[in-house]
C-alpha positions as CSV (number, residue, x, y, z in Angstrom):
1,M,0.1,-0.1,0.0
2,F,1.3,3.5,-0.8
3,M,0.4,6.9,0.6
4,I,1.8,10.4,0.4
5,L,3.5,12.0,3.5
6,N,4.3,15.6,3.6
7,I,7.0,17.0,5.8
8,N,7.6,20.8,5.6
9,N,6.0,20.8,2.1
10,N,8.3,18.0,1.0
11,K,6.2,15.1,-0.4
12,F,7.2,11.5,-0.1
13,K,5.4,8.6,-1.9
14,V,5.9,5.8,0.8
15,K,5.3,2.1,0.8
16,T,3.7,1.2,4.1
17,L,4.8,-2.0,5.9
18,H,2.5,-3.8,8.2
19,T,3.5,-7.4,8.5
20,S,6.4,-8.7,10.5
21,K,8.0,-10.2,7.4
22,D,7.9,-7.0,5.4
23,K,9.2,-5.0,8.4
24,S,12.1,-7.4,9.0
25,E,13.2,-7.1,5.2
26,G,12.7,-3.4,5.1
27,M,15.2,-2.0,2.5
28,M,17.4,-5.1,2.4
29,N,18.6,-5.5,-1.0
30,K,16.3,-2.7,-2.3
31,N,16.7,0.7,-3.8
32,F,14.1,3.5,-4.1
33,D,12.7,4.0,-7.6
34,E,10.0,6.0,-9.3
35,S,7.2,4.1,-7.6
36,F,8.3,5.1,-4.0
37,N,10.9,7.2,-2.3
38,G,10.2,6.2,1.3
39,L,9.4,3.2,3.4
40,L,7.0,3.7,6.5
41,F,7.0,1.0,9.2
42,T,3.9,0.9,11.3
43,M,4.9,-0.1,14.8
44,T,3.5,-0.4,18.3
45,P,4.4,2.7,20.5
46,G,7.7,2.5,22.2
47,K,11.4,2.1,21.6
48,H,12.5,0.5,18.4
49,C,16.0,-0.2,16.9
50,F,16.9,-0.7,13.2
51,W,20.0,-1.8,11.5
52,M,21.4,-1.5,7.9
53,K,22.2,-5.2,7.4
54,S,22.1,-6.0,3.6
55,C,21.0,-2.6,2.6
56,I,22.4,-1.2,-0.6
57,V,21.7,2.5,-0.1
58,N,22.4,5.0,2.8
59,L,19.2,5.9,4.6
60,D,18.0,8.6,7.0
61,I,15.9,6.8,9.7
62,I,13.2,9.0,11.0
63,F,11.3,8.0,14.3
64,I,7.7,9.5,14.7
65,K,5.4,9.6,17.6
66,D,2.0,11.1,17.4
67,D,2.9,12.6,14.0
68,I,5.8,14.5,15.3
69,I,9.5,13.6,14.5
70,T,11.2,12.5,17.7
71,K,14.6,11.3,16.4
72,I,16.6,11.3,13.1
73,H,19.6,9.1,12.4
74,H,21.3,10.8,9.4
75,N,22.9,9.1,6.4
76,C,23.2,5.6,7.9
77,L,25.6,3.4,6.1
78,P,24.9,-0.1,4.8
79,C,26.2,-3.0,6.8
80,T,27.4,-6.5,5.5
81,S,28.5,-8.0,8.7
82,E,26.6,-9.6,11.5
83,E,27.8,-6.7,13.9
84,C,25.7,-3.9,12.5
85,E,25.2,-0.7,14.4
86,N,21.6,-0.3,15.8
87,Y,19.7,3.0,15.3
88,C,17.2,3.4,18.1
89,G,14.4,5.8,18.9
90,I,10.9,6.2,20.3
91,G,7.9,6.2,18.0
92,D,4.9,4.5,16.6
93,L,6.0,5.0,12.9
94,I,9.5,4.9,11.4
95,L,10.2,6.4,8.0
96,E,13.2,5.5,5.9
97,I,14.2,7.8,3.1
98,K,17.4,8.3,1.0
99,G,20.4,9.1,3.1
100,G,21.1,12.8,3.3
101,H,17.7,14.0,2.5
102,C,16.7,15.3,5.9
103,K,19.6,17.7,6.0
104,K,19.1,18.6,2.3
105,L,15.4,19.3,2.8
106,N,15.6,20.8,6.4
107,I,13.7,18.0,8.0
108,N,14.3,18.3,11.8
109,V,13.1,16.8,15.1
110,G,9.8,18.5,16.1
111,D,8.6,18.6,12.5
112,E,5.0,17.4,11.8
113,I,4.0,14.7,9.5
114,I,0.9,15.2,7.4
115,Y,-0.7,12.2,5.6
116,K,-2.6,12.2,2.3
117,S,-4.1,9.1,0.8
């Protein structure tokens, strides 16, 4: 399922992940293309940690709680080993976009997420 997210007038066409299988695969061995430029993980509220195992592109990992950005990990690098760094934060949604885009588009902690179907 796809939806449009707006952050500070920046629009992202995101693929929404609901199942455990989809969430565990995330951006592993994938790249963004013309069909989507973000991946949105629906989560239970609380602390969550992500890693970059088998990813092929750098990512900005954005933690969102109650439609407000609570944490951003900038330009996270892909990892090929079993000892990958964890990127943690509090939220009920986690958005992954192309690495470096948050700084480029001036997306910051405290910014609001607006959804459009």
